[in-house]
C-alpha positions in Angstrom: 40.1 151.8 -28.3 42.2 152.5 -31.3 44.9 150.0 -32.2 47.2 149.1 -35.1 48.4 145.9 -36.6 51.6 145.8 -38.6 51.1 143.0 -41.0 48.0 141.7 -42.8 48.9 138.0 -43.0 46.9 135.3 -41.3 47.4 136.4 -37.7 47.2 140.1 -38.3 44.2 140.2 -40.6 42.1 137.8 -38.5 42.8 139.4 -35.2 42.4 142.9 -36.5 39.0 142.0 -38.1 37.7 140.4 -34.9 38.7 143.3 -32.7 37.2 145.8 -35.2 34.0 143.8 -35.0 34.1 144.2 -31.2 33.8 148.0 -31.8 37.4 149.1 -31.8 39.0 151.3 -34.5 41.7 149.1 -36.0 44.4 150.2 -38.4 46.2 147.5 -40.6 49.5 148.5 -42.0 50.9 146.7 -45.0 53.9 147.2 -47.3 52.4 146.2 -50.7 50.1 148.6 -52.4 48.3 146.0 -54.5 47.5 143.9 -51.4 46.3 146.9 -49.4 44.0 148.0 -52.3 42.6 144.5 -52.6 41.9 144.4 -48.8 40.0 147.7 -49.1 37.8 146.0 -51.7 37.3 143.0 -49.5 39.6 140.7 -51.6 41.5 138.5 -49.1 44.9 137.0 -49.7 43.9 133.6 -48.1 40.8 131.6 -47.3 39.4 131.4 -43.7 35.7 130.6 -43.0 33.7 133.8 -42.2 36.6 136.2 -42.6 35.6 137.8 -45.8 32.3 138.9 -44.4 34.0 140.2 -41.3 36.5 142.3 -43.3 33.8 143.7 -45.6 31.4 144.6 -42.7 34.0 146.4 -40.7 35.7 148.1 -43.6 32.3 149.5 -44.6 31.6 150.6 -41.0 35.0 152.5 -41.0 36.3 150.5 -38.1 38.9 148.5 -40.1 41.3 150.8 -42.0 44.0 149.5 -44.4 47.0 151.7 -45.1 50.7 151.7 -46.2 51.5 154.6 -43.9 52.9 153.9 -40.4 52.6 157.5 -39.3 48.8 158.0 -39.0 48.2 154.4 -37.8 50.8 154.5 -35.0 50.0 158.1 -33.9 46.3 157.3 -33.6 46.7 154.1 -31.7 47.1 153.2 -28.0 48.5 149.7 -28.8 50.5 148.7 -31.8 50.7 144.9 -32.6 53.6 143.5 -34.6 52.0 140.6 -36.5 54.4 139.9 -39.4 55.8 136.6 -40.6 58.8 134.8 -39.0 59.6 132.1 -41.5 62.4 129.6 -40.9 66.0 130.2 -42.1 67.9 127.3 -43.6 69.1 126.3 -40.1 65.6 126.3 -38.7 66.0 129.5 -36.7 63.3 132.2 -37.1 63.9 135.0 -39.6 63.2 138.1 -37.6 64.0 140.7 -40.3 60.3 141.6 -40.8 59.8 142.0 -37.0 62.8 144.3 -36.7 61.7 146.3 -39.8 58.3 146.8 -38.3 59.9 147.9 -35.0 61.9 150.5 -36.9 58.8 151.8 -38.7 56.9 152.0 -35.4 59.8 153.7 -33.7 60.1 156.5 -36.3 56.3 157.2 -36.0 55.9 157.2 -32.2 53.9 160.0 -30.7 53.4 160.2 -26.9 53.2 156.9 -25.0 52.4 153.6 -26.8 52.4 149.9 -26.0 54.2 147.9 -28.7 53.2 144.3 -28.7 54.8 141.4 -30.5 52.1 139.0 -31.6 54.3 137.2 -34.1 56.0 133.9 -32.9 59.5 135.0 -31.8 62.3 133.5 -29.8 62.9 134.6 -26.2 64.8 137.8 -26.2 63.3 139.2 -29.4 61.1 141.8 -27.6 64.2 143.1 -25.8 65.8 143.7 -29.3 62.6 145.3 -30.5 62.9 147.7 -27.5 66.5 148.6 -28.5 65.3 149.4 -32.1 62.4 151.5 -30.7 64.8 153.5 -28.5 67.2 154.0 -31.4 64.5 155.4 -33.8 61.9 157.1 -31.6 61.5 160.9 -31.6 62.6 162.8 -28.5 59.9 163.1 -25.9 58.1 159.9 -26.8 57.9 156.7 -24.6 56.7 153.2 -24.9 56.4 149.8 -23.2 57.0 146.5 -24.9 54.8 143.4 -24.5 54.3 139.9 -25.9 50.9 138.5 -26.6 51.4 135.4 -28.8 48.6 134.0 -30.9 47.1 130.5 -30.8 44.9 130.5 -33.9 44.0 127.4 -35.8 43.4 127.8 -39.5 39.8 127.0 -40.2 38.6 128.1 -36.7 40.6 131.3 -36.3 37.7 133.7 -35.7 36.3 131.5 -32.9 39.8 131.0 -31.5 40.3 134.8 -31.3 37.0 135.3 -29.5 37.1 132.2 -27.3 40.7 131.1 -26.7 41.7 128.7 -23.9 44.0 131.4 -22.7 45.4 134.9 -23.4 49.1 135.2 -22.6 50.1 138.8 -21.7 53.8 139.2 -21.1 54.7 142.8 -20.1 57.4 145.0 -18.7 55.2 147.5 -16.9 52.0 147.6 -14.9 50.7 150.4 -17.1 51.0 148.2 -20.2 49.5 145.2 -18.5 46.4 147.2 -17.4 45.9 148.5 -21.0 46.2 145.1 -22.5 43.8 143.6 -19.9 41.3 146.3 -20.7 41.7 145.7 -24.5 41.1 141.9 -24.0 38.1 142.4 -21.7 35.6 141.0 -24.3 37.8 137.9 -24.8 36.8 135.1 -22.4 40.0 133.1 -22.3 41.9 132.8 -19.0 44.5 135.6 -18.7 48.0 134.5 -17.9 50.2 137.4 -16.8 54.0 137.0 -17.0 57.2 138.6 -18.3 57.9 138.9 -22.0 60.4 136.0 -22.1 57.9 133.6 -20.6 55.2 134.7 -23.1 57.6 134.2 -26.0 58.5 130.7 -24.9 54.9 129.6 -24.1 54.1 129.8 -27.8 57.0 127.6 -28.9 56.4 125.2 -26.0 52.7 124.8 -26.9 53.3 124.1 -30.5 56.2 121.8 -29.8 54.1 119.7 -27.4 51.2 119.4 -29.8 53.7 118.4 -32.5 55.1 115.8 -30.1 51.6 114.3 -29.6 51.2 113.9 -33.4 54.6 112.4 -33.8 54.0 110.0 -30.9 50.7 108.9 -32.5 52.5 108.3 -35.7 55.3 106.3 -34.0 52.7 104.1 -32.4 51.1 103.7 -35.8 54.4 102.4 -37.2 54.6 99.9 -34.4 50.9 98.9 -34.7 51.4 97.9 -38.3 54.4 95.7 -37.3 52.6 93.9 -34.5 49.1 93.7 -36.0 47.4 96.2 -33.7 44.8 98.7 -34.6 46.3 102.1 -33.8 42.9 103.8 -33.6 41.8 101.5 -30.8 45.3 101.8 -29.1 45.0 105.6 -29.1 41.4 105.5 -28.1 42.4 103.5 -25.1 45.3 105.9 -24.3 43.2 109.0 -24.9 40.5 108.0 -22.4 43.1 108.6 -19.6 42.0 112.1 -18.6 45.7 113.0 -17.9 46.4 112.5 -21.6 43.3 113.1 -23.7 42.8 112.2 -27.3 43.3 115.7 -28.7 46.1 115.7 -31.4 46.7 112.1 -30.6 45.8 111.0 -34.2 48.1 109.3 -36.6 48.3 110.1 -40.3 50.7 111.6 -42.8 52.2 114.1 -40.4 51.7 117.7 -39.5 52.3 120.7 -41.7 51.2 124.3 -42.0 52.8 127.6 -41.0 53.3 126.9 -37.3 54.2 123.3 -36.2 57.1 122.6 -38.6 58.8 126.0 -38.2 58.2 126.3 -34.5 59.6 122.8 -33.8 62.7 123.7 -35.8 63.0 127.1 -34.3 62.8 125.7 -30.7 65.6 123.2 -31.6 67.6 126.2 -32.9 66.9 128.3 -29.8 68.0 125.4 -27.6 71.2 125.0 -29.6 72.0 128.6 -29.2 71.9 128.1 -25.4 74.0 124.9 -25.6 71.1 122.5 -25.1 70.7 119.5 -27.5 66.9 119.2 -27.7 67.0 115.6 -28.9 63.3 114.9 -28.1 62.2 117.6 -30.6 64.7 116.4 -33.2 63.0 113.0 -33.0 59.6 114.7 -33.3 60.7 116.3 -36.5 62.2 113.1 -37.8 59.1 111.1 -37.1 57.0 113.6 -38.9 59.1 113.2 -42.0 59.0 109.4 -41.6 55.1 109.5 -41.5 55.0 111.0 -45.0 57.8 108.8 -46.4 56.3 105.5 -45.0 52.8 106.4 -46.4 54.3 107.0 -49.8 56.3 103.7 -49.7 53.0 101.9 -48.9 51.6 103.2 -52.2 54.7 102.3 -54.1 54.8 98.8 -52.6 51.2 98.1 -53.5 52.1 98.6 -57.2 55.4 96.6 -56.7 57.3 99.8 -57.7 55.6 99.8 -61.1 53.9 103.3 -61.0 54.9 104.5 -64.4 51.8 105.9 -66.1 49.5 104.8 -63.2 46.9 107.5 -62.5 46.6 108.3 -58.8 43.8 110.5 -57.5 44.9 112.6 -54.6 42.1 114.0 -52.4 43.2 117.0 -50.2 46.1 119.3 -50.8 46.0 121.9 -48.0 47.9 120.9 -44.8 44.6 120.6 -42.9 40.9 121.1 -43.7 39.1 124.4 -43.8 42.1 126.3 -45.1 43.9 126.9 -48.4 47.3 127.0 -46.8 49.9 124.8 -48.6 52.8 125.7 -46.4 54.6 122.5 -45.4 51.6 120.5 -46.6 52.2 116.7 -46.5 50.6 116.5 -50.0 53.7 118.2 -51.5 56.2 115.6 -50.5 53.8 112.7 -51.2 52.9 114.0 -54.7 56.5 114.7 -55.6 57.5 111.2 -54.5 54.7 109.6 -56.6 55.7 111.7 -59.6 59.3 110.6 -59.2 58.1 107.0 -59.2 56.4 107.7 -62.6 52.8 108.2 -61.5 50.3 110.6 -63.1 48.5 112.8 -60.5 45.0 114.1 -60.7 44.3 116.1 -57.5 41.3 117.8 -55.9 40.9 120.1 -52.9 37.8 122.2 -52.0 39.7 125.5 -51.7 43.5 125.1 -52.1 43.9 124.3 -55.8 45.1 127.8 -56.8 47.7 127.8 -54.0 48.7 124.3 -54.9 49.4 125.2 -58.5 52.1 127.6 -57.3 54.0 124.9 -55.3 53.4 121.6 -57.1 54.9 120.5 -60.4 53.1 121.7 -63.5 52.4 118.1 -64.6 49.8 117.7 -61.8 46.3 117.8 -63.1 43.4 119.2 -61.1 39.8 118.0 -61.0 36.5 119.9 -60.1 35.5 117.3 -57.5 36.6 114.0 -55.9 34.6 111.8 -58.3 36.1 113.5 -61.4 39.6 113.1 -59.9 38.9 109.3 -59.4 37.7 108.7 -62.9 40.0 106.1 -64.5 42.4 106.2 -61.5 44.4 103.2 -60.3 44.0 104.3 -56.7 42.6 107.0 -54.5 44.9 108.7 -51.9 43.3 110.7 -49.1 45.8 113.2 -47.7 43.6 115.9 -46.1 40.5 115.1 -43.9 38.0 117.5 -45.4 34.5 116.7 -44.2 33.2 116.3 -47.7 35.6 113.3 -48.1 34.2 111.7 -45.0 30.8 111.8 -46.7 31.8 110.6 -50.2 29.5 108.1 -51.9 32.0 105.3 -52.0 29.8 103.2 -54.4 29.9 106.1 -56.9 33.6 106.5 -56.3 34.3 102.8 -56.9 32.4 102.9 -60.3 34.7 105.7 -61.5 37.9 104.0 -60.5 40.0 101.7 -62.7 41.0 99.7 -59.6 39.3 99.8 -56.2 42.3 100.8 -54.1 42.1 103.3 -51.3 45.0 104.8 -49.3 43.5 106.6 -46.3 46.2 108.9 -45.0 44.0 110.2 -42.2 42.0 107.1 -41.1 38.7 108.8 -41.9 37.0 105.6 -43.1 36.0 102.4 -41.3 38.2 99.6 -42.9 35.5 96.9 -42.7 32.9 99.1 -44.5 35.4 100.1 -47.3 36.5 96.5 -47.8 32.9 95.3 -48.0 32.5 97.5 -51.1 35.4 95.7 -52.8 38.2 98.1 -52.0 41.7 97.2 -51.1 42.1 99.5 -48.1 45.3 100.9 -46.6 45.1 103.1 -43.5 47.8 104.3 -41.1 48.6 101.9 -38.3 45.6 99.6 -38.9 45.0 96.5 -41.0 
């Protein structure tokens, strides 16, 4: 099958590359000449394990085609996916300008019958507006059906998530479109959920909001655990063993970040407000997420009795989660900014996100080539992102590099007793 993806961001590029690898001819339409030329050479705009090889292999085979031109891509394709960004506005609502611009470009280029699918995360009702734009701009004699097939990719495991998802949501307005999308997704082994477009649109927001709620609930329990002397890890282990609940996403730390959870929680609050519903539960989820970062930072400041001026702090992990270079809404940003405001000097290390971090963190932040170098002469080590290499650090070697053996574990990746036995002062989240 021949398909097109409008947009070469995280969702568009990963999904396009996987389906090209499955034997389809896949067009990827962008709007920036430099980025398209880089993609043709195999130079990616972000890091995702295994993606570079996938892009290069399928570009060389002629199955993955990058272009700035809507016309040929749309005319050649049976299905056109809109996979552009929907960043939050100041009020938290999704900015849909890129979605509507893509719809206009598709509409002007329609030939024959096409299925136009929104893969971007969009509020209920968006696909209906896309339909109106297509009607306005399409040439006479052409026709289309709209559909919603939201993505559920996790950065760091996006290729596997595309091939082996828990479910594939297919929201359509016609049997013909549904059949075509089911055929296209035949190689994908996730359970197919068939529904209307509004249901598909809301499923994505509901999923991310619920996962965010689990994280904020875990953090709220960690706040309470510290006050009553409980070990939050044991509390949540006990809770998670209930099969109705499970332990997935029930982990405390410095909060969630990234391109999805923060914006989707805020967007669903805004969607609810537009329909005269005060989504107080999600407002609390958002507030607790901010508290998690603030309370962790306060823990560091309290240890030094507020005297952080000229203290060197080694920050390990900058990306919002491991196995990605994504700095969007990363907890490290607010934590580092607060420590700098308190007078600290920051030396940071991340396996892949340093270049992206330079663009969003203050220029006074210094960067190290590895964790041990970052810790050299530091008054404390602060773990913000749970990269596997940090779990396997030689803590004896780390201790020798430090000026003071103080470890703030923002992801609870270390066993407190073991760390304390090595002479560290250990601070976790929700544990003593």
